[in-house]
N, C-alpha and C positions, 0 to 999 in steps of 0.2 A: 805889740812884745811887751813883757812886763820885765820890768827892771829894777836895780837896789833890793828892799827889802820885799817889795811883791814880788822877784822872782824868787826871793831866797826862799819865801814862805810857799810859794808854788813846788819848789825842790825838796823841802820838808813833806809837803803834803804828797808828793809821787813817791818818796822814802817811805812812808808812813804807808802806803798803798801797796806798795810792791813787796817790802819788808818787813811790815808789823816788827816794829822795833818794841824792846822793852823799857827802855829809859831814855829819856832826852839827852843823854851824854853820847847814846849811839846814835842819834841822831847827827849831832852836833861834831862827832867826830868824823863821819862820813862825810860833812858838808864842811868841815874846816873852820867852824867858827863856834861860841862861846855857847855853853849852855845854857847861860843866861838870857842870849841873844833867843834861842830857840824856844824857851818858855817865854818870853817876852811877844816873838810873834803869833805862837800858838795860843796864848791867852783869852783872845777875844773867839776864835772857834771853840777853845774847852769850855768857856763860858757859856755857849749857846749848846752845848750839848753836840756839837759836829765831830770833835774828836774828842777818844775817849780813853783812859787808860786802864789795862796794859794800851798802849798806841796802836789805836785802830779808829776808821772812821764811821760817821754814821751817815751814809749818802744821801739820804734823805733830808736830812738838816745842812749838811755841806753843799746844798743848792743854793743857801744864801752866800755863800761863797765861791760860787762857779767860776767866779774872775781868775781865780787861783787852779782852778782843775784844768790841765792837762789834755782834755776828752780828745782832741783831732788828734794827739799820738796815739792814743787807744784804738781810735779810731780809724787808723789809718791801713791797719792788714787787713780790716774788714771792706774799709773802703775800696781797695786793690783787689778783694775778691768782686766786689758788686763790679768795676770797672771790668773785668775778665766775664762775668756774667752778662753784662750787657754788651759786650762786643759779640759776645754769643750768638744773643737774642736777634743783632742787628743783621749779622751774619748769614743766619739762618732765615730770616723774614725777607731777605734780597733770594736768597737760594730757593726758596720754597716757592715764592712768585714766580721768578724765572722757571723751576722745573714747571709752574703748571702753564706760562705760557708756551712754552718748547715742547710739554708731554716728554721731560727728560724724566725719565723713573729712577735712573741709576742716583740722580742729583735728589729727587724725594727720599729715596732710601737713606741717604747720607743724612738727611735733615733730621731723619729718626733717630740714627745713631748718635747724633751730637746732643740729641736730648739727654743722653745718660752721664751726656760730661756737663753739664747743666744741673745736674741732680748731686754730681759730686760736690759742685761747688756751694751748694745751698748747704750740705752736709761741712761746708769748711767754715763755712760763715758760723754755724752752731755751733762748732768744735771750740771756734775759739771765743764764743760767749760764754760758753761752760769753764773752759780753760782760763780764761784771762779777766775777759772785760766786766765779768760779772764785780771785779773788785772797782770798777771806775766808772760804770752805770748804774741807776737806779732800777727797779724792776718794770718800772712803764718803757722807759727807753732799751732796756733790753727785748721786750717784748716787740717794740717799735719796729728795731733793727732784724728781730729774726721774721718780721710778718713783711718787710722788705724785699728779704729772700727769700720767700717761701712764693710772694708774687709774683719775682720776676720770672721765677721756675716756672709759674702756671703761664706765663707766658709763652714759654717755650713748650709748653705741653701744648697750647693750641697753637703752634706753627709747626709740633709734628703730628697733630691731629689731619692741619690740614694735608701735610707730605700724604700721608697715609690715603685721603682720599684721592689725591693725584695717582697715588701707583692703583688703586682701586677703578680708576677709569675718569675720574674727573674730569668735566670741560668746561671750558668758557665758549660760551655761546657768542655769535658776532654781535648781539643785539645790544649785550649787555659787556662787550669786550674794554673799552674804553672805561667804565666805570670800577670793573673789577680791577684796574692797576693802579685808578685813583684809589681804591681804597689802602693798597700798598702803603703809597705817600701818605697818606694821613695818621696810620697807624706807626708808622715808622718816626713821624715828627711827634706824634705823642708820646712814644716813648721813649725819645731823646729829651722831651721836657721835662719828662717824668724822673731820667736820671740826672739830668743836671742841677734837680732839686735834691735830688738823693747825695752827688758826688761834690756839688759846688753849692749850693743852698740858694739855689737859684728858683725865685719865684717868677715864673711865668704865668699868667692867668688866659694866654690863648689855649691851652689845653684844651679848658673847658669848651671854646668856641671849635675845636676841632673836633671834641664827643659830639657839639652838636651836627656838625658838616656830617661827622661818620654815620649818624642814624640817617641822615637826610639820603645819603647815599645809598645807604641798604634798602632803602625804603623806594628809591626810586628803581633800582637792581628787582626789587621782587614784584613791583608794579608792573615793569615791563616782562616779565616771568610770566606772571599771571596773565596778562593780555596775550604771548605768543602762545601758553599753552590752553587757550580760548580756539586756536584756531590747531594748536597739534597736541594731541592727548596723547600721544605715545609715551613710552620712555618714561613713566612716572619717577623710576627708580632713580634716574639720573637728576628731577626735579628736588628728589626729597635729599640725595647726596649733596645737592647744590644747596639748600637749605644747611643742612650743616656746614656746609664750609662758611656759610655768612654769618650763623652763632659762633664759630669759632673767633671770628674776625671779630665781631661784636665784644664777645667776652675778653678778648686778647686789651679793645681800649678801655673796658672797664679797669682792665687790670692797671694798665698804665696811670690811669685816674688813681686807681687804690696808693701806686706806690707813689707818685705825687704827694697827696695829700698826706700818707705816712712820713715821708721825708722831710715835709714841712712841719707836720708835728715834732718830729726829733729835733732840727735843728731851731725851728722859731717858736715853738710851744702854740702852736696856731691848733687845735684842735680839729678833728676833722670832721668834713661835712659842716663847717661853719665858715660865714661871709668873714672874707679875707680885710683887716681891719687897713684904710686906706693907705697908713704909714707904710705897709709890708705888700702893695702894689708893685709888680713887676720889679722887683728888687733885683737888680743886675750883681 
């Protein structure tokens, strides 16, 4: 937590971002400090071009002074929406696999309806970005946050697709029953790791191990189905439908990785698809 003059400078920057004051006197009056003290604290930022007169910020240059930025404060509203979106996805993942297990058509239809709520929450994030966060986040960060919301929403789309398949008669054959519900456990873990990265800045590389496990399970299921189809060639539509289900599960896992890497880039400045430095591995 910032204290003393560092806390005052952070407060000055916040006032500049939110209110765009015209003079140092305006800033000093709001903080009940002297104009000279405001000028002294701002001088390094003005010299670097991070603060310009009239008092506005250059976000790109202000990155050099990011310890004084209260980014978490401005990210909180978005983070709260991400939390609601994540809860929606986990709930629907539970419901859709339970609907598949029990052939519960009504529950599957409810999952499809819930996807509309997720779409609205993605819109909420983008509205906040347009109205407020653009004052506090640079363009790269804005794009990362928007893409996180889009990928969470896509996870909901894949669950809605699976629900539609259940409504259209998707069945789980006894031969692959256990593997199918192991898929559910894997993708839920992956999604939770991804959201921990976004909400709590936790890097847990087990998500990559889970991705490998997911693809191994998918390969096992396909091999079992192929061997069964050699003996039983009827109902090719059911086989195709099941292939679509497996593809949606695979894509859900892919989106989890995307969310994880976007969150890692936003919080830790580690570019996507790059090897994680040893100092960042398994940060808790």
